Backbone bond lengths (Angstrom), bond angles and torsions (degrees), N, CA, C in turn:
res aa  C-N    CA-C-N  psi(-1)  N-CA   C-N-CA  omega(-1)  CA-C   N-CA-C  phi
1 X - - - 1.462 - - 1.515 111.55 -
2 X 1.331 116.30 -21.98 1.462 118.37 -175.44 1.517 111.66 -71.17
3 X 1.350 116.58 -42.31 1.462 118.73 -173.69 1.524 113.08 -65.43
4 X 1.363 119.70 -45.80 1.467 118.65 176.85 1.519 112.18 -59.21
5 X 1.341 118.59 -37.53 1.455 121.35 179.48 1.521 110.47 -65.11
6 X 1.344 116.23 -44.48 1.466 120.18 177.80 1.518 110.10 -60.67
7 X 1.333 116.12 -42.85 1.457 120.05 -179.75 1.520 111.40 -62.54
8 X 1.348 115.48 -41.89 1.458 119.42 -179.78 1.519 110.84 -64.94
9 X 1.339 116.16 -42.54 1.464 119.50 178.29 1.515 111.54 -62.76
10 X 1.337 116.61 -37.06 1.458 119.46 -179.52 1.519 111.11 -66.95
11 X 1.332 116.73 -33.44 1.471 119.53 176.96 1.510 110.44 -64.89
12 X 1.364 116.63 -46.72 1.456 119.99 -179.90 1.526 111.03 -63.68
13 X 1.338 116.37 -38.47 1.460 119.76 178.18 1.512 110.68 -63.46
14 X 1.316 117.26 -42.74 1.463 120.84 179.67 1.507 110.98 -62.78
15 X 1.345 116.76 -40.47 1.464 120.06 178.83 1.517 110.70 -64.18
16 X 1.360 115.09 -41.61 1.459 118.96 -179.04 1.517 111.04 -64.65
17 X 1.319 116.64 -41.10 1.460 119.90 179.88 1.523 111.05 -66.67
18 X 1.333 115.86 -36.98 1.458 119.26 -175.94 1.521 112.90 -78.24
19 X 1.353 117.33 -16.78 1.458 119.77 -177.21 1.526 109.95 -62.35
20 X 1.326 117.70 133.40 1.463 120.05 -179.15 1.520 111.82 -67.23
21 X 1.322 116.72 145.84 1.458 121.01 177.42 1.527 109.29 -68.91
22 X 1.321 117.24 144.57 1.459 119.41 179.58 1.523 111.10 -65.49
23 X 1.306 115.74 150.37 1.457 122.00 178.61 1.524 107.91 -83.14
24 X 1.348 118.98 114.46 1.467 119.98 -177.19 1.521 112.82 -61.15
25 X 1.324 117.12 -35.25 1.463 119.82 179.23 1.525 110.84 -65.33
26 X 1.332 116.14 -37.20 1.462 120.36 179.12 1.526 110.78 -67.84
27 X 1.351 117.10 -42.41 1.463 119.94 177.60 1.523 111.01 -62.11
28 X 1.327 115.96 -43.31 1.454 120.79 -179.92 1.528 110.33 -63.04
29 X 1.311 117.03 -40.47 1.465 120.86 178.32 1.525 111.10 -63.70
30 X 1.329 117.22 -37.54 1.462 120.92 178.19 1.531 111.08 -63.50
31 X 1.342 116.03 -42.46 1.460 120.05 -179.76 1.521 110.68 -64.80
32 X 1.320 115.67 -45.64 1.470 119.14 178.81 1.521 111.35 -58.01
33 X 1.322 116.18 -44.07 1.456 120.43 -178.76 1.527 111.17 -67.10
34 X 1.335 116.78 -36.29 1.464 120.82 -177.93 1.523 112.14 -63.99
35 X 1.338 117.15 -32.82 1.461 120.23 -177.35 1.529 112.77 -99.77
36 X 1.315 116.52 0.25 1.463 119.06 -179.85 1.529 109.77 -63.66
37 X 1.310 116.45 128.80 1.464 120.90 178.84 1.515 114.50 86.64
38 X 1.330 118.39 -10.66 1.462 121.09 177.92 1.534 108.76 -79.57
39 X 1.331 116.08 129.43 1.469 120.09 -176.68 1.530 112.21 -93.06
40 X 1.335 116.85 -37.82 1.468 121.37 -175.94 1.522 108.75 -142.13
41 X 1.331 115.90 142.44 1.462 122.03 171.93 1.525 107.57 -127.56
42 X 1.325 116.18 132.94 1.465 120.55 174.44 1.521 108.77 -117.31
43 X 1.324 116.36 154.38 1.468 120.65 179.57 1.517 109.99 -165.34
44 X 1.314 115.77 161.47 1.454 121.30 161.92 1.517 106.90 -93.33
45 X 1.329 116.95 153.33 1.455 119.33 179.90 1.519 110.87 -134.78
46 X 1.332 113.86 152.83 1.460 122.57 171.29 1.528 106.52 -123.05
47 X 1.313 116.76 118.41 1.468 122.00 -177.96 1.521 108.88 -107.90
48 X 1.332 115.10 122.94 1.463 121.26 178.93 1.521 108.89 -118.65
49 X 1.322 116.40 123.23 1.461 121.27 -178.97 1.527 109.59 -115.53
50 X 1.327 115.40 138.44 1.466 121.74 179.29 1.514 109.41 -119.51
51 X 1.348 116.69 118.62 1.457 122.58 175.86 1.522 107.79 -101.68
52 X 1.330 116.09 105.01 1.454 121.66 -171.19 1.525 112.29 -63.83
53 X 1.327 117.62 -42.87 1.464 121.38 -172.81 1.526 112.46 -60.31
54 X 1.326 116.71 -34.96 1.469 119.72 -177.81 1.523 111.37 -110.25
55 X 1.323 116.98 0.00 1.453 120.53 177.69 1.512 113.95 62.26
56 X 1.334 116.05 39.58 1.462 121.23 -175.73 1.523 109.91 -112.42
57 X 1.326 115.96 134.13 1.462 122.07 171.94 1.521 108.42 -108.23
58 X 1.312 115.44 137.01 1.458 120.65 177.19 1.517 109.19 -126.17
59 X 1.315 116.00 144.35 1.464 120.06 -179.72 1.520 109.68 -130.48
60 X 1.321 115.42 139.86 1.453 121.78 176.30 1.523 108.35 -139.14
61 X 1.319 115.82 152.78 1.453 120.57 179.82 1.521 109.54 -132.63
62 X 1.328 115.06 164.41 1.456 118.89 178.44 1.509 111.30 170.25
63 X 1.325 114.95 -161.20 1.461 121.72 179.02 1.520 109.49 -124.26
64 X 1.337 115.52 155.89 1.455 119.93 -179.64 1.516 109.65 -142.82
65 X 1.326 114.94 144.63 1.460 123.44 171.16 1.518 108.06 -121.22
66 X 1.326 117.45 131.60 1.461 122.23 173.08 1.525 108.39 -113.95
67 X 1.316 116.55 133.34 1.447 121.80 173.18 1.513 109.72 -126.83
68 X 1.307 117.13 157.70 1.460 120.18 -179.15 1.529 110.98 -63.98
69 X 1.325 114.64 155.35 1.451 120.14 178.23 1.510 114.21 80.84
70 X 1.359 116.95 26.09 1.458 119.46 177.63 1.513 113.94 77.63
71 X 1.335 117.73 16.33 1.465 120.53 178.69 1.531 109.99 -87.75
72 X 1.316 115.72 143.78 1.461 119.34 179.57 1.516 110.25 -165.92
73 X 1.324 115.62 162.65 1.462 122.45 171.89 1.523 108.21 -147.78
74 X 1.338 115.79 114.53 1.461 122.63 174.51 1.523 107.58 -103.58
75 X 1.333 117.17 129.43 1.459 122.16 176.60 1.520 108.42 -122.68
76 X 1.347 115.90 114.44 1.459 121.33 -177.23 1.522 109.91 -91.64
77 X 1.358 115.13 136.10 1.460 121.60 176.20 1.529 109.80 -84.49
78 X 1.329 115.14 -176.41 1.456 120.56 169.18 1.513 114.34 94.03
79 X 1.347 114.60 -169.51 1.460 120.30 -174.42 1.526 112.69 -84.75
80 X 1.340 117.99 -0.95 1.460 121.81 174.86 1.535 108.27 -129.89
81 X 1.343 117.00 67.03 1.465 119.80 -173.94 1.526 112.29 -67.41
82 X 1.321 113.98 146.24 1.458 121.51 175.88 1.519 109.28 -141.46
83 X 1.324 115.70 156.29 1.448 121.70 169.44 1.514 108.49 -129.28
84 X 1.333 115.66 133.90 1.461 121.48 175.20 1.519 106.11 -121.57
85 X 1.327 116.05 118.49 1.457 120.77 -172.90 1.527 109.39 -129.32
86 X 1.314 115.43 136.65 1.462 121.60 174.38 1.524 108.92 -131.49
87 X 1.331 115.92 130.37 1.462 120.35 176.31 1.529 111.83 -98.02
88 X 1.342 115.47 9.77 1.458 120.62 -178.28 1.513 113.11 99.06
89 X 1.324 116.86 -15.19 1.464 121.64 178.58 1.527 112.15 -122.56
90 X 1.323 116.13 -38.70 1.461 121.05 -175.91 1.524 109.77 -127.71
91 X 1.332 114.94 138.57 1.459 122.11 176.64 1.519 108.45 -102.63
92 X 1.331 115.79 128.61 1.462 122.32 178.94 1.533 108.66 -118.42
93 X 1.324 116.66 132.23 1.461 122.16 175.21 1.522 107.64 -121.52
94 X 1.326 116.07 112.51 1.464 121.53 -177.40 1.518 109.03 -103.93
95 X 1.329 116.07 108.13 1.457 122.23 175.89 1.524 107.18 -91.68
96 X 1.338 114.39 97.02 1.469 120.50 -167.88 1.517 111.72 -61.34
97 X 1.329 117.05 -48.66 1.460 120.35 -175.05 1.529 111.65 -64.57
98 X 1.343 116.97 -34.62 1.465 120.68 179.94 1.522 112.84 -87.34
99 X 1.339 116.82 -2.38 1.465 122.32 -177.65 1.528 110.74 50.91
100 X 1.329 115.41 48.78 1.462 122.18 -178.78 1.520 109.51 -129.36
101 X 1.333 115.33 138.94 1.462 122.12 174.66 1.523 108.13 -122.19
102 X 1.329 116.13 125.21 1.463 121.82 177.11 1.526 107.72 -104.46
103 X 1.312 116.08 130.04 1.465 121.74 -177.91 1.527 109.44 -119.27
104 X 1.346 116.23 135.39 1.455 120.34 -179.17 1.523 109.77 -150.19
105 X 1.326 117.87 131.16 1.467 119.68 175.39 1.531 110.30 -66.21
106 X 1.325 117.09 137.80 1.465 119.89 178.30 1.519 111.21 -61.93
107 X 1.332 116.52 -30.87 1.461 119.87 -178.89 1.522 112.42 -62.58
108 X 1.350 117.24 -20.76 1.465 120.74 -179.91 1.526 112.74 -84.15
109 X 1.331 117.53 -9.87 1.459 120.27 -179.99 1.518 110.30 -83.00
110 X 1.347 118.24 145.89 1.466 120.18 173.32 1.524 109.90 -60.01
111 X 1.333 116.12 145.96 1.455 119.64 -178.25 1.522 111.68 -57.20
112 X 1.334 116.82 -34.96 1.463 119.80 -179.44 1.528 111.62 -67.03
113 X 1.335 118.33 -26.05 1.461 120.89 179.96 1.520 111.58 -75.82
114 X 1.323 116.92 -20.98 1.464 119.29 -175.99 1.515 112.76 -76.68
115 X 1.339 117.76 -9.45 1.456 119.76 179.34 1.519 110.86 -56.79
116 X 1.330 116.91 -45.07 1.462 120.45 -178.96 1.522 112.18 -69.03
117 X 1.336 116.36 -22.08 1.458 119.60 -179.48 1.516 112.33 -83.51
118 X 1.317 117.20 -22.20 1.460 120.45 -171.27 1.518 109.78 -129.42
119 X 1.329 115.81 67.49 1.457 120.32 -177.42 1.524 111.32 -59.43
120 X 1.339 117.05 -36.61 1.456 120.26 -175.15 1.523 112.81 -75.96
121 X 1.319 117.52 -38.03 1.458 119.33 -178.42 1.510 113.76 -117.41
122 X 1.345 116.42 2.11 1.456 120.16 -172.88 1.507 115.03 -70.29
123 X 1.339 117.35 -15.06 1.459 119.29 -178.78 1.519 112.25 -86.58
124 X 1.326 116.97 -10.76 1.456 119.74 176.95 1.533 109.17 -74.05
125 X 1.306 116.74 123.05 1.460 120.89 179.76 1.505 114.33 73.29
126 X 1.333 116.95 17.23 1.461 120.00 -175.95 1.532 111.95 -65.26
127 X 1.322 116.11 -24.06 1.474 119.83 -179.20 1.527 112.29 -64.06
128 X 1.337 117.54 -18.10 1.464 119.55 177.75 1.528 111.13 -66.16
129 X 1.331 117.09 -33.66 1.457 121.28 -175.00 1.520 113.79 -104.87
130 X 1.342 117.06 -21.31 1.457 120.90 -174.26 1.522 111.87 -130.62
131 X 1.332 114.52 149.06 1.462 121.09 163.04 1.526 106.64 -86.48
132 X 1.311 116.33 131.20 1.463 121.40 -172.38 1.518 110.25 -103.46
133 X 1.320 116.48 127.10 1.459 122.74 175.61 1.513 109.60 -139.48
134 X 1.310 116.59 -164.56 1.462 120.69 177.71 1.523 109.79 -127.10
135 X 1.337 115.17 156.79 1.466 122.48 177.44 1.521 108.92 -131.69
136 X 1.315 115.61 35.91 1.460 122.58 -176.37 1.514 108.99 138.81
137 X 1.320 116.02 173.66 1.458 119.57 -175.57 1.526 112.59 -68.61
138 X 1.356 116.65 -22.91 1.464 120.18 -179.79 1.524 109.91 -128.32
139 X 1.315 116.79 42.99 1.465 121.41 -176.43 1.517 109.78 -146.43
140 X 1.319 116.53 128.29 1.460 123.09 177.14 1.520 108.25 -104.35
141 X 1.333 116.92 128.62 1.466 121.20 177.58 1.523 109.14 -107.43
142 X 1.326 115.64 130.64 1.455 122.58 -178.18 1.527 108.43 -118.45
143 X 1.323 115.78 125.40 1.466 121.56 178.62 1.521 108.75 -116.05
144 X 1.348 118.78 123.46 1.468 120.25 -177.99 1.529 111.84 -58.10
145 X 1.295 116.08 136.21 1.468 120.39 176.91 1.521 110.84 -69.50
146 X 1.325 117.64 -33.74 1.457 122.21 175.68 1.526 108.69 -99.17
147 X 1.329 116.48 125.48 1.463 120.68 -176.10 1.519 110.55 -62.83
148 X 1.345 115.43 131.75 1.456 121.37 -179.22 1.521 108.84 -138.12
149 X 1.334 118.59 129.07 1.472 120.17 -179.89 1.526 112.58 -66.50
150 X 1.340 117.33 -26.04 1.460 119.93 -176.58 1.526 112.94 -88.93
151 X 1.328 117.64 -6.62 1.463 120.22 -179.04 1.523 109.66 -149.16
152 X 1.338 115.73 104.62 1.464 120.45 179.17 1.524 111.21 -92.30
153 X 1.335 116.84 -37.16 1.464 120.74 -179.79 1.521 109.92 -162.86
154 X 1.327 114.19 159.09 1.463 122.22 174.93 1.520 107.53 -127.60
155 X 1.329 117.32 133.40 1.461 121.76 173.30 1.521 108.67 -112.55
156 X 1.310 115.54 127.92 1.461 121.71 177.64 1.523 107.15 -109.76
157 X 1.330 116.73 110.29 1.458 121.66 -176.71 1.525 109.75 -93.27
158 X 1.343 116.24 133.85 1.455 122.13 -177.75 1.522 110.73 -108.46
159 X 1.322 116.35 154.98 1.455 120.97 175.56 1.523 109.18 -62.22
160 X 1.340 118.41 149.86 1.466 120.72 -176.79 1.520 114.09 -66.69
161 X 1.336 116.67 -24.35 1.465 118.87 -172.91 1.525 114.14 -117.46
162 X 1.331 117.46 4.31 1.462 119.84 -179.50 1.531 108.41 -160.84
163 X 1.330 117.80 155.07 1.473 120.77 -177.65 1.523 112.72 -82.82
164 X 1.320 115.94 57.85 1.456 122.25 178.57 1.520 109.11 -111.32
165 X 1.323 116.82 134.36 1.463 121.08 179.54 1.525 109.23 -71.58
166 X 1.333 116.48 123.06 1.464 120.76 178.90 1.528 112.26 -109.90
167 X 1.330 117.70 -15.56 1.466 120.20 177.68 1.529 109.30 -162.84
168 X 1.330 115.06 149.66 1.461 122.39 173.94 1.522 107.44 -128.07
169 X 1.329 116.48 128.38 1.464 121.99 -178.45 1.526 108.43 -119.98
170 X 1.321 117.24 126.62 1.459 121.78 174.74 1.522 109.16 -113.17
171 X 1.323 115.94 145.30 1.466 121.60 -179.25 1.514 109.04 -137.09
172 X 1.346 116.72 138.03 1.460 119.53 178.43 1.526 110.11 -98.88
173 X 1.339 116.04 -177.41 1.464 121.19 -174.69 1.523 112.45 -67.01
174 X 1.328 118.31 -19.61 1.467 121.84 -179.63 1.524 112.45 -91.43
175 X 1.324 117.08 -3.30 1.450 120.43 -179.40 1.514 114.59 92.64
176 X 1.335 117.57 -2.03 1.460 120.01 173.49 1.528 108.45 -64.68
177 X 1.317 117.33 138.33 1.449 117.13 179.94 1.523 111.30 -138.27
178 X 1.317 113.55 156.56 1.450 122.88 -177.21 1.523 107.72 -132.34
179 X 1.329 116.94 121.26 1.467 121.07 -179.04 1.522 109.71 -116.93
180 X 1.312 115.90 126.87 1.461 121.40 177.08 1.519 107.18 -116.35
181 X 1.325 115.80 114.94 1.462 121.96 179.57 1.525 108.72 -104.58
182 X 1.323 116.02 137.30 1.458 121.74 -176.54 1.530 110.45 -104.16
183 X 1.322 115.83 137.74 1.457 122.61 179.03 1.526 109.12 -131.17
184 X 1.335 115.67 158.35 1.466 121.31 177.53 1.535 110.26 50.52
185 X 1.316 116.17 49.60 1.464 121.57 -177.53 1.527 109.84 -74.80
186 X 1.334 116.42 132.11 1.463 121.81 179.85 1.526 109.40 -130.22
187 X 1.304 115.13 139.12 1.462 121.07 179.42 1.523 110.40 -102.35
188 X 1.322 115.14 133.78 1.463 122.93 179.33 1.523 113.51 49.48
189 X 1.339 117.44 50.08 1.469 119.14 174.32 1.529 109.13 -75.00
190 X 1.318 118.18 161.42 1.471 118.89 173.52 1.523 110.02 -66.59
191 X 1.323 116.17 133.73 1.470 120.96 179.17 1.522 108.50 -128.39
192 X 1.315 117.22 146.56 1.469 119.81 -179.66 1.521 111.84 -69.30
193 X 1.330 115.89 154.02 1.463 120.34 173.47 1.529 109.00 -59.11
194 X 1.304 115.24 140.31 1.459 119.49 179.02 1.509 114.33 78.02
195 X 1.338 117.27 15.74 1.466 119.94 -178.16 1.524 112.01 -60.24
196 X 1.337 116.76 -27.29 1.466 120.03 -177.54 1.524 111.79 -108.57
197 X 1.326 116.65 17.94 1.461 120.60 174.43 1.522 109.27 -105.57
198 X 1.332 116.17 146.02 1.459 120.40 -179.62 1.520 109.04 -114.33
199 X 1.314 116.72 124.87 1.456 122.68 175.24 1.523 108.72 -99.55
200 X 1.314 116.74 118.40 1.466 120.82 -177.20 1.531 109.47 -68.85
201 X 1.326 118.03 122.05 1.474 120.27 179.88 1.530 111.02 -67.95
202 X 1.314 114.98 162.28 1.463 120.20 174.88 1.525 109.62 -73.60
203 X 1.313 114.67 154.64 1.464 122.96 172.63 1.531 112.64 55.73
204 X 1.318 115.64 46.70 1.459 120.70 172.14 1.519 108.89 -122.57
205 X 1.313 115.28 156.77 1.465 121.60 175.39 1.528 107.80 -88.61
206 X 1.334 117.40 130.35 1.459 122.10 179.99 1.522 108.84 -108.25
207 X 1.336 115.90 124.33 1.460 122.17 179.73 1.526 107.97 -114.41
208 X 1.333 115.82 125.50 1.464 121.38 -178.73 1.520 108.18 -130.86
209 X 1.342 115.87 114.20 1.461 119.83 179.73 1.509 112.99 61.04
210 X 1.325 117.34 33.03 1.471 120.68 -179.28 1.514 113.92 85.85
211 X 1.323 117.15 -8.04 1.486 121.01 -179.93 1.518 109.32 -101.90
212 X 1.337 116.10 134.84 1.450 121.04 176.45 1.515 108.84 -84.18
213 X 1.335 116.67 119.93 1.456 120.96 -177.03 1.519 112.30 -88.49
214 X 1.338 115.23 -28.46 1.478 117.43 176.91 1.535 109.43 -160.40
């Protein structure tokens, strides 16, 4: 029984080796087309972070809204809640437990960092900031053209049966990585007015460009 099984496995291995690698440009074109015309995407997310030096894994969950033009709202659950909001011009990070709000203009972020902020339109012109390759038949690998210690590569994982982004993985030069997997993804759901606006709470510390404003 062993020899037929070995023979069968060798056939499958040969087929796998002979299969042509996916065309990264074709995969990228599929993703762009899949999100064309979509105004808003909502999802739940599971974020898993790996810190190599200390061998620690961290997990966080929450909900996210993506809107065109770099708009987004991340709401983290749990005992350390956070909100990350972008109206397309300004990025706000509200650390609820620390009563701190960090404010940063989107224009000050590297173009490669805006990919995570603009899921719907972020793939347009992505070749300016990244070299595009593949990391599997349903995975796009992006390598920054400009070397950065905080970002060595990005993997964009697609659903097996459709060109929908199901996870984004970032890795730095030390091998630390952060994976955000999306669940219950919905296109153009109803969203409340002001979903992408941030109202600064009372009695919080505001930090802008490293300077405390209040």
